[in-house]
Structure formats: structure tokens, C-alpha cells
N, CA, C and O atoms as a Tripos MOL2 file, in Angstrom:
@<TRIPOS>MOLECULE
protein
  212   211    53     0     0
PROTEIN
NO_CHARGES

@<TRIPOS>ATOM
      1 N          -2.7110   13.1870   26.8990 N.3       1 MET1
      2 CA         -2.6120   11.9010   26.5920 C.3       1 MET1
      3 C          -3.2010   11.8800   25.1160 C.2       1 MET1
      4 O          -2.5380   11.9570   24.0820 O.2       1 MET1
      5 N          -4.5110   11.7660   25.2210 N.am      2 LYS2
      6 CA         -5.2120   11.9590   24.0420 C.3       2 LYS2
      7 C          -4.6880   12.5260   22.5490 C.2       2 LYS2
      8 O          -4.5180   12.1150   21.4010 O.2       2 LYS2
      9 N          -4.5300   13.9300   23.4660 N.am      3 LYS3
     10 CA         -4.0930   14.9380   22.3530 C.3       3 LYS3
     11 C          -2.4700   14.4320   21.5910 C.2       3 LYS3
     12 O          -2.1050   14.7160   20.4490 O.2       3 LYS3
     13 N          -1.8540   13.7820   22.4190 N.am      4 THR4
     14 CA         -0.3510   13.6120   21.7580 C.3       4 THR4
     15 C          -0.2920   12.1700   21.0060 C.2       4 THR4
     16 O           0.6140   11.9310   20.2070 O.2       4 THR4
     17 N          -1.2810   11.2500   21.3000 N.am      5 ILE5
     18 CA         -1.8750   10.3470   20.2930 C.3       5 ILE5
     19 C          -2.2730   10.7840   18.8030 C.2       5 ILE5
     20 O          -1.6960   10.4120   17.7810 O.2       5 ILE5
     21 N          -3.4320   11.6960   18.8870 N.am      6 LEU6
     22 CA         -3.9520   12.0800   17.9010 C.3       6 LEU6
     23 C          -3.0980   12.8620   16.8190 C.2       6 LEU6
     24 O          -3.2290   12.7230   15.6030 O.2       6 LEU6
     25 N          -2.0110   13.8850   17.5880 N.am      7 THR7
     26 CA         -1.1110   14.3760   16.8040 C.3       7 THR7
     27 C          -0.0830   13.7220   16.0480 C.2       7 THR7
     28 O           0.3340   14.0440   14.9360 O.2       7 THR7
     29 N           0.4190   12.4040   17.0520 N.am      8 LEU8
     30 CA          1.1840   11.6810   16.2680 C.3       8 LEU8
     31 C           0.3920   10.8160   15.0500 C.2       8 LEU8
     32 O           1.0320   10.5590   14.0310 O.2       8 LEU8
     33 N          -0.9330   10.3980   15.1670 N.am      9 MET9
     34 CA         -1.6240    9.8890   14.0210 C.3       9 MET9
     35 C          -1.3170   10.7600   13.2530 C.2       9 MET9
     36 O          -0.4400   10.4470   12.4470 O.2       9 MET9
     37 N          -1.8920   12.2060   13.1660 N.am     10 ALA10
     38 CA         -2.3210   12.9380   12.1630 C.3      10 ALA10
     39 C          -0.7960   13.2420   11.4250 C.2      10 ALA10
     40 O          -0.8180   13.3030   10.1960 O.2      10 ALA10
     41 N           0.5320   13.4360   12.1170 N.am     11 LEU11
     42 CA          1.2770   13.4250   11.4900 C.3      11 LEU11
     43 C           1.7430   12.4560   10.7290 C.2      11 LEU11
     44 O           2.2870   12.7380    9.6610 O.2      11 LEU11
     45 N           1.5770   10.8480   11.2500 N.am     12 CYS12
     46 CA          1.9190    9.8480   10.4550 C.3      12 CYS12
     47 C           1.0350    9.9540    8.9510 C.2      12 CYS12
     48 O           1.5680    9.8560    7.8460 O.2      12 CYS12
     49 N          -0.4270   10.1760    9.1930 N.am     13 PHE13
     50 CA         -1.1070   10.5300    8.1190 C.3      13 PHE13
     51 C          -0.6300   11.1390    7.0830 C.2      13 PHE13
     52 O          -0.7880   10.7180    5.9370 O.2      13 PHE13
     53 N           0.1160   12.3800    7.4360 N.am     14 ILE14
     54 CA          0.5240   13.6000    6.5170 C.3      14 ILE14
     55 C           1.8090   13.1460    6.1610 C.2      14 ILE14
     56 O           2.1250   13.4210    5.0040 O.2      14 ILE14
     57 N           2.5720   12.5780    6.7740 N.am     15 LEU15
     58 CA          4.0970   11.8330    6.0420 C.3      15 LEU15
     59 C           3.6900   10.6310    4.9730 C.2      15 LEU15
     60 O           4.2340   10.3280    3.9100 O.2      15 LEU15
     61 N           2.7550   10.1640    5.5120 N.am     16 SER16
     62 CA          2.6180    9.0660    4.2420 C.3      16 SER16
     63 C           2.4530    9.6350    3.0410 C.2      16 SER16
     64 O           2.9340    9.0410    2.0750 O.2      16 SER16
     65 N           1.6940   10.9880    2.8150 N.am     17 GLY17
     66 CA          1.4450   10.9620    1.3980 C.3      17 GLY17
     67 C           2.6680   11.7250    0.7800 C.2      17 GLY17
     68 O           2.5160   12.3080   -0.2930 O.2      17 GLY17
     69 N           3.6260   11.7350    1.2940 N.am     18 CYS18
     70 CA          5.2050   11.9660    0.7420 C.3      18 CYS18
     71 C           5.7900   10.9120    0.3850 C.2      18 CYS18
     72 O           5.7250    9.8640    1.0290 O.2      18 CYS18
     73 N           6.4910   11.0710   -0.7790 N.am     19 THR19
     74 CA          6.7440    9.7870   -1.8300 C.3      19 THR19
     75 C           7.9290    8.9710   -0.7590 C.2      19 THR19
     76 O           7.8730    7.8010   -0.3800 O.2      19 THR19
     77 N           8.9360    9.9560   -0.4440 N.am     20 THR20
     78 CA          9.8240    9.6830    0.0810 C.3      20 THR20
     79 C           9.6960    8.7260    1.5800 C.2      20 THR20
     80 O          10.4080    7.7810    1.9200 O.2      20 THR20
     81 N           8.5460    9.3380    2.3010 N.am     21 MET21
     82 CA          8.3960    8.5060    3.4340 C.3      21 MET21
     83 C           7.6160    7.0650    2.8950 C.2      21 MET21
     84 O           7.8700    6.0030    3.4630 O.2      21 MET21
     85 N           6.7390    7.1220    1.8580 N.am     22 LYS22
     86 CA          6.2960    5.6090    1.3850 C.3      22 LYS22
     87 C           7.2320    4.7080    1.1000 C.2      22 LYS22
     88 O           7.0330    3.5240    1.3710 O.2      22 LYS22
     89 N           8.3860    5.1270    0.5150 N.am     23 LYS23
     90 CA          9.4740    4.2570    0.3300 C.3      23 LYS23
     91 C          10.2570    3.7860    1.6310 C.2      23 LYS23
     92 O          10.7520    2.6600    1.6840 O.2      23 LYS23
     93 N          10.3450    4.6640    2.6420 N.am     24 TRP24
     94 CA         11.0290    4.3210    3.5970 C.3      24 TRP24
     95 C          10.1360    3.2210    4.6410 C.2      24 TRP24
     96 O          10.6130    2.3050    5.3100 O.2      24 TRP24
     97 N           8.6020    3.6690    4.5310 N.am     25 PHE25
     98 CA          7.8680    2.9160    5.3140 C.3      25 PHE25
     99 C           7.5890    1.6100    4.5710 C.2      25 PHE25
    100 O           7.0730    0.7220    5.2500 O.2      25 PHE25
    101 N           7.9240    1.2700    2.8960 N.am     26 GLY26
    102 CA          7.4890    0.2780    2.3860 C.3      26 GLY26
    103 C           6.3730    0.2040    1.8660 C.2      26 GLY26
    104 O           5.9770   -0.8880    1.4570 O.2      26 GLY26
    105 N           5.5590    1.3950    1.7490 N.am     27 LEU27
    106 CA          4.0540    1.5890    1.4110 C.3      27 LEU27
    107 C           3.7340    1.4650   -0.1010 C.2      27 LEU27
    108 O           2.5930    1.2180   -0.4890 O.2      27 LEU27
    109 N           4.9650    1.6770   -1.0850 N.am     28 ASN28
    110 CA          4.7010    1.9610   -2.2280 C.3      28 ASN28
    111 C           4.9010    0.4160   -3.1010 C.2      28 ASN28
    112 O           5.6610   -0.4370   -2.6430 O.2      28 ASN28
    113 N           4.2780    0.2290   -4.1450 N.am     29 LYS29
    114 CA          4.7070   -0.7630   -5.2130 C.3      29 LYS29
    115 C           5.6230   -0.7980   -5.9750 C.2      29 LYS29
    116 O           5.7880    0.1880   -6.6930 O.2      29 LYS29
    117 N           6.3490   -1.7010   -6.0660 N.am     30 SER30
    118 CA          7.2210   -1.4140   -7.1820 C.3      30 SER30
    119 C           6.8680   -2.9110   -8.1760 C.2      30 SER30
    120 O           6.9180   -4.0940   -7.8400 O.2      30 SER30
    121 N           6.5880   -2.4210   -9.1980 N.am     31 THR31
    122 CA          6.2700   -3.2110  -10.4310 C.3      31 THR31
    123 C           7.2230   -3.3420  -11.3010 C.2      31 THR31
    124 O           7.8690   -2.3450  -11.6250 O.2      31 THR31
    125 N           7.5300   -4.7250  -11.9100 N.am     32 PRO32
    126 CA          8.6270   -4.8550  -12.8090 C.3      32 PRO32
    127 C           8.3130   -3.8100  -13.9170 C.2      32 PRO32
    128 O           7.2310   -3.2280  -13.9820 O.2      32 PRO32
    129 N           9.3190   -3.6220  -14.7630 N.am     33 ASP33
    130 CA          9.1940   -2.5190  -15.9050 C.3      33 ASP33
    131 C           9.2450   -3.4090  -17.0330 C.2      33 ASP33
    132 O          10.3580   -3.8740  -17.2770 O.2      33 ASP33
    133 N           7.9770   -3.8630  -18.0190 N.am     34 GLU34
    134 CA          8.0230   -4.7170  -18.8510 C.3      34 GLU34
    135 C           9.3870   -4.6060  -19.9300 C.2      34 GLU34
    136 O          10.0440   -5.5810  -20.2960 O.2      34 GLU34
    137 N           9.6480   -3.1170  -20.3550 N.am     35 THR35
    138 CA         10.4140   -2.7920  -21.3580 C.3      35 THR35
    139 C          12.0610   -3.3280  -20.7950 C.2      35 THR35
    140 O          12.9690   -3.3380  -21.6260 O.2      35 THR35
    141 N          12.2860   -3.6730  -19.6280 N.am     36 LYS36
    142 CA         13.4350   -3.8390  -19.0150 C.3      36 LYS36
    143 C          14.0050   -5.5710  -18.8330 C.2      36 LYS36
    144 O          15.1450   -5.9740  -18.6020 O.2      36 LYS36
    145 N          12.5320   -6.4680  -19.0700 N.am     37 ILE37
    146 CA         12.6160   -7.8200  -19.1450 C.3      37 ILE37
    147 C          13.2480   -8.2410  -20.2670 C.2      37 ILE37
    148 O          12.9490   -7.8280  -21.3870 O.2      37 ILE37
    149 N          14.1540   -9.0820  -20.0340 N.am     38 GLU38
    150 CA         15.3510   -9.6230  -21.2190 C.3      38 GLU38
    151 C          14.7140  -11.1110  -21.4460 C.2      38 GLU38
    152 O          14.4480  -11.8100  -20.4680 O.2      38 GLU38
    153 N          14.5200  -11.4890  -22.5600 N.am     39 THR39
    154 CA         13.9850  -12.5780  -23.2260 C.3      39 THR39
    155 C          15.2590  -13.5280  -23.3140 C.2      39 THR39
    156 O          16.3330  -12.9630  -23.5210 O.2      39 THR39
    157 N          15.2540  -14.7290  -23.1970 N.am     40 ARG40
    158 CA         16.0520  -15.6860  -23.2050 C.3      40 ARG40
    159 C          15.9630  -16.4220  -24.5530 C.2      40 ARG40
    160 O          14.8430  -16.4820  -25.0600 O.2      40 ARG40
    161 N          17.0490  -17.0180  -25.2320 N.am     41 ALA41
    162 CA         16.5220  -18.1270  -26.2950 C.3      41 ALA41
    163 C          16.3030  -19.2020  -25.9540 C.2      41 ALA41
    164 O          16.8330  -19.7270  -24.9740 O.2      41 ALA41
    165 N          15.1910  -19.9220  -26.9590 N.am     42 PRO42
    166 CA         14.5790  -21.0740  -26.8030 C.3      42 PRO42
    167 C          15.6120  -21.9900  -26.2300 C.2      42 PRO42
    168 O          16.7940  -21.6710  -26.3560 O.2      42 PRO42
    169 N          15.2470  -23.2320  -25.5360 N.am     43 LEU43
    170 CA         15.9970  -23.9290  -25.4370 C.3      43 LEU43
    171 C          16.3400  -25.2010  -26.6290 C.2      43 LEU43
    172 O          15.4380  -25.7020  -27.3010 O.2      43 LEU43
    173 N          17.4910  -25.5250  -26.7240 N.am     44 VAL44
    174 CA         17.7150  -26.6250  -27.8790 C.3      44 VAL44
    175 C          17.7990  -27.8230  -27.2690 C.2      44 VAL44
    176 O          18.1140  -27.8900  -26.0810 O.2      44 VAL44
    177 N          17.5240  -28.9220  -28.0110 N.am     45 LEU45
    178 CA         17.7080  -30.2490  -27.5730 C.3      45 LEU45
    179 C          19.0780  -30.9430  -28.1750 C.2      45 LEU45
    180 O          19.3760  -30.7960  -29.3610 O.2      45 LEU45
    181 N          19.6410  -31.4770  -27.5390 N.am     46 PRO46
    182 CA         21.0920  -31.9240  -28.0760 C.3      46 PRO46
    183 C          20.8960  -32.7890  -29.5450 C.2      46 PRO46
    184 O          19.8290  -33.3780  -29.7130 O.2      46 PRO46
    185 N          21.7550  -32.8370  -30.4050 N.am     47 PRO47
    186 CA         21.5560  -33.7710  -31.1670 C.3      47 PRO47
    187 C          21.3370  -35.4060  -30.9350 C.2      47 PRO47
    188 O          20.5240  -36.1180  -31.5240 O.2      47 PRO47
    189 N          21.9500  -35.6580  -30.2760 N.am     48 ASP48
    190 CA         21.7230  -37.1830  -29.8310 C.3      48 ASP48
    191 C          20.8680  -37.4220  -28.8420 C.2      48 ASP48
    192 O          21.0400  -38.3850  -28.0940 O.2      48 ASP48
    193 N          19.9130  -36.6430  -28.7150 N.am     49 PHE49
    194 CA         18.8790  -36.7880  -27.5530 C.3      49 PHE49
    195 C          18.2520  -38.1070  -27.6820 C.2      49 PHE49
    196 O          18.2420  -38.8450  -26.6960 O.2      49 PHE49
    197 N          17.6380  -38.5500  -28.9790 N.am     50 ASP50
    198 CA         17.0410  -39.7960  -29.2940 C.3      50 ASP50
    199 C          17.5920  -41.0030  -28.9740 C.2      50 ASP50
    200 O          16.9740  -42.0480  -28.7670 O.2      50 ASP50
    201 N          19.1190  -40.7790  -28.9280 N.am     51 GLU51
    202 CA         20.1010  -41.9110  -28.6340 C.3      51 GLU51
    203 C          20.2460  -42.0240  -27.1480 C.2      51 GLU51
    204 O          20.8800  -43.0130  -26.7790 O.2      51 GLU51
    205 N          19.8330  -41.2870  -26.2910 N.am     52 LEU52
    206 CA         20.3420  -41.4330  -24.8890 C.3      52 LEU52
    207 C          19.4300  -42.4330  -24.2840 C.2      52 LEU52
    208 O          18.2450  -42.5350  -24.6040 O.2      52 LEU52
    209 N          20.0520  -43.1990  -23.3600 N.am     53 PRO53
    210 CA         19.5950  -44.0730  -22.3570 C.3      53 PRO53
    211 C          18.0810  -43.5970  -21.8370 C.2      53 PRO53
    212 O          17.5030  -44.2340  -20.9570 O.2      53 PRO53
@<TRIPOS>BOND
     1     1     2 1
     2     2     3 1
     3     3     4 2
     4     3     5 am
     5     5     6 1
     6     6     7 1
     7     7     8 2
     8     7     9 am
     9     9    10 1
    10    10    11 1
    11    11    12 2
    12    11    13 am
    13    13    14 1
    14    14    15 1
    15    15    16 2
    16    15    17 am
    17    17    18 1
    18    18    19 1
    19    19    20 2
    20    19    21 am
    21    21    22 1
    22    22    23 1
    23    23    24 2
    24    23    25 am
    25    25    26 1
    26    26    27 1
    27    27    28 2
    28    27    29 am
    29    29    30 1
    30    30    31 1
    31    31    32 2
    32    31    33 am
    33    33    34 1
    34    34    35 1
    35    35    36 2
    36    35    37 am
    37    37    38 1
    38    38    39 1
    39    39    40 2
    40    39    41 am
    41    41    42 1
    42    42    43 1
    43    43    44 2
    44    43    45 am
    45    45    46 1
    46    46    47 1
    47    47    48 2
    48    47    49 am
    49    49    50 1
    50    50    51 1
    51    51    52 2
    52    51    53 am
    53    53    54 1
    54    54    55 1
    55    55    56 2
    56    55    57 am
    57    57    58 1
    58    58    59 1
    59    59    60 2
    60    59    61 am
    61    61    62 1
    62    62    63 1
    63    63    64 2
    64    63    65 am
    65    65    66 1
    66    66    67 1
    67    67    68 2
    68    67    69 am
    69    69    70 1
    70    70    71 1
    71    71    72 2
    72    71    73 am
    73    73    74 1
    74    74    75 1
    75    75    76 2
    76    75    77 am
    77    77    78 1
    78    78    79 1
    79    79    80 2
    80    79    81 am
    81    81    82 1
    82    82    83 1
    83    83    84 2
    84    83    85 am
    85    85    86 1
    86    86    87 1
    87    87    88 2
    88    87    89 am
    89    89    90 1
    90    90    91 1
    91    91    92 2
    92    91    93 am
    93    93    94 1
    94    94    95 1
    95    95    96 2
    96    95    97 am
    97    97    98 1
    98    98    99 1
    99    99   100 2
   100    99   101 am
   101   101   102 1
   102   102   103 1
   103   103   104 2
   104   103   105 am
   105   105   106 1
   106   106   107 1
   107   107   108 2
   108   107   109 am
   109   109   110 1
   110   110   111 1
   111   111   112 2
   112   111   113 am
   113   113   114 1
   114   114   115 1
   115   115   116 2
   116   115   117 am
   117   117   118 1
   118   118   119 1
   119   119   120 2
   120   119   121 am
   121   121   122 1
   122   122   123 1
   123   123   124 2
   124   123   125 am
   125   125   126 1
   126   126   127 1
   127   127   128 2
   128   127   129 am
   129   129   130 1
   130   130   131 1
   131   131   132 2
   132   131   133 am
   133   133   134 1
   134   134   135 1
   135   135   136 2
   136   135   137 am
   137   137   138 1
   138   138   139 1
   139   139   140 2
   140   139   141 am
   141   141   142 1
   142   142   143 1
   143   143   144 2
   144   143   145 am
   145   145   146 1
   146   146   147 1
   147   147   148 2
   148   147   149 am
   149   149   150 1
   150   150   151 1
   151   151   152 2
   152   151   153 am
   153   153   154 1
   154   154   155 1
   155   155   156 2
   156   155   157 am
   157   157   158 1
   158   158   159 1
   159   159   160 2
   160   159   161 am
   161   161   162 1
   162   162   163 1
   163   163   164 2
   164   163   165 am
   165   165   166 1
   166   166   167 1
   167   167   168 2
   168   167   169 am
   169   169   170 1
   170   170   171 1
   171   171   172 2
   172   171   173 am
   173   173   174 1
   174   174   175 1
   175   175   176 2
   176   175   177 am
   177   177   178 1
   178   178   179 1
   179   179   180 2
   180   179   181 am
   181   181   182 1
   182   182   183 1
   183   183   184 2
   184   183   185 am
   185   185   186 1
   186   186   187 1
   187   187   188 2
   188   187   189 am
   189   189   190 1
   190   190   191 1
   191   191   192 2
   192   191   193 am
   193   193   194 1
   194   194   195 1
   195   195   196 2
   196   195   197 am
   197   197   198 1
   198   198   199 1
   199   199   200 2
   200   199   201 am
   201   201   202 1
   202   202   203 1
   203   203   204 2
   204   203   205 am
   205   205   206 1
   206   206   207 1
   207   207   208 2
   208   207   209 am
   209   209   210 1
   210   210   211 1
   211   211   212 2
@<TRIPOS>SUBSTRUCTURE
     1 MET1         2 RESIDUE 1 A MET
     2 LYS2         6 RESIDUE 1 A LYS
     3 LYS3        10 RESIDUE 1 A LYS
     4 THR4        14 RESIDUE 1 A THR
     5 ILE5        18 RESIDUE 1 A ILE
     6 LEU6        22 RESIDUE 1 A LEU
     7 THR7        26 RESIDUE 1 A THR
     8 LEU8        30 RESIDUE 1 A LEU
     9 MET9        34 RESIDUE 1 A MET
    10 ALA10       38 RESIDUE 1 A ALA
    11 LEU11       42 RESIDUE 1 A LEU
    12 CYS12       46 RESIDUE 1 A CYS
    13 PHE13       50 RESIDUE 1 A PHE
    14 ILE14       54 RESIDUE 1 A ILE
    15 LEU15       58 RESIDUE 1 A LEU
    16 SER16       62 RESIDUE 1 A SER
    17 GLY17       66 RESIDUE 1 A GLY
    18 CYS18       70 RESIDUE 1 A CYS
    19 THR19       74 RESIDUE 1 A THR
    20 THR20       78 RESIDUE 1 A THR
    21 MET21       82 RESIDUE 1 A MET
    22 LYS22       86 RESIDUE 1 A LYS
    23 LYS23       90 RESIDUE 1 A LYS
    24 TRP24       94 RESIDUE 1 A TRP
    25 PHE25       98 RESIDUE 1 A PHE
    26 GLY26      102 RESIDUE 1 A GLY
    27 LEU27      106 RESIDUE 1 A LEU
    28 ASN28      110 RESIDUE 1 A ASN
    29 LYS29      114 RESIDUE 1 A LYS
    30 SER30      118 RESIDUE 1 A SER
    31 THR31      122 RESIDUE 1 A THR
    32 PRO32      126 RESIDUE 1 A PRO
    33 ASP33      130 RESIDUE 1 A ASP
    34 GLU34      134 RESIDUE 1 A GLU
    35 THR35      138 RESIDUE 1 A THR
    36 LYS36      142 RESIDUE 1 A LYS
    37 ILE37      146 RESIDUE 1 A ILE
    38 GLU38      150 RESIDUE 1 A GLU
    39 THR39      154 RESIDUE 1 A THR
    40 ARG40      158 RESIDUE 1 A ARG
    41 ALA41      162 RESIDUE 1 A ALA
    42 PRO42      166 RESIDUE 1 A PRO
    43 LEU43      170 RESIDUE 1 A LEU
    44 VAL44      174 RESIDUE 1 A VAL
    45 LEU45      178 RESIDUE 1 A LEU
    46 PRO46      182 RESIDUE 1 A PRO
    47 PRO47      186 RESIDUE 1 A PRO
    48 ASP48      190 RESIDUE 1 A ASP
    49 PHE49      194 RESIDUE 1 A PHE
    50 ASP50      198 RESIDUE 1 A ASP
    51 GLU51      202 RESIDUE 1 A GLU
    52 LEU52      206 RESIDUE 1 A LEU
    53 PRO53      210 RESIDUE 1 A PRO
């Protein structure tokens, strides 16, 4: 029984080094790419903003 548990733990440790398994287990970090972030135009106040109640 102990040998089976030890074998499964070793197998999990070995497979966690594989990038495909890391993605499947959710162990990798996905950081946003700063070159793909879109900038938005600044907000513009309406021309009659001072006249609004």
C-alpha cells in the first residue's frame, strides 16, 4: 500500500514538470501581455456640462 502511494506521488511529481500537465492542473500563471493591452481614448465632457442641473 505504501509503495503504491509513493509511486503515485512520484508520478505526480514527474508529470508536474511537463508544461502540458501544468496547464491541465492549473499550476501555471497566465500574466497579461503588456503589448496586447488596448488603450482607450480619454473621457470627454459634454459641451453643456456646466449648464446641467
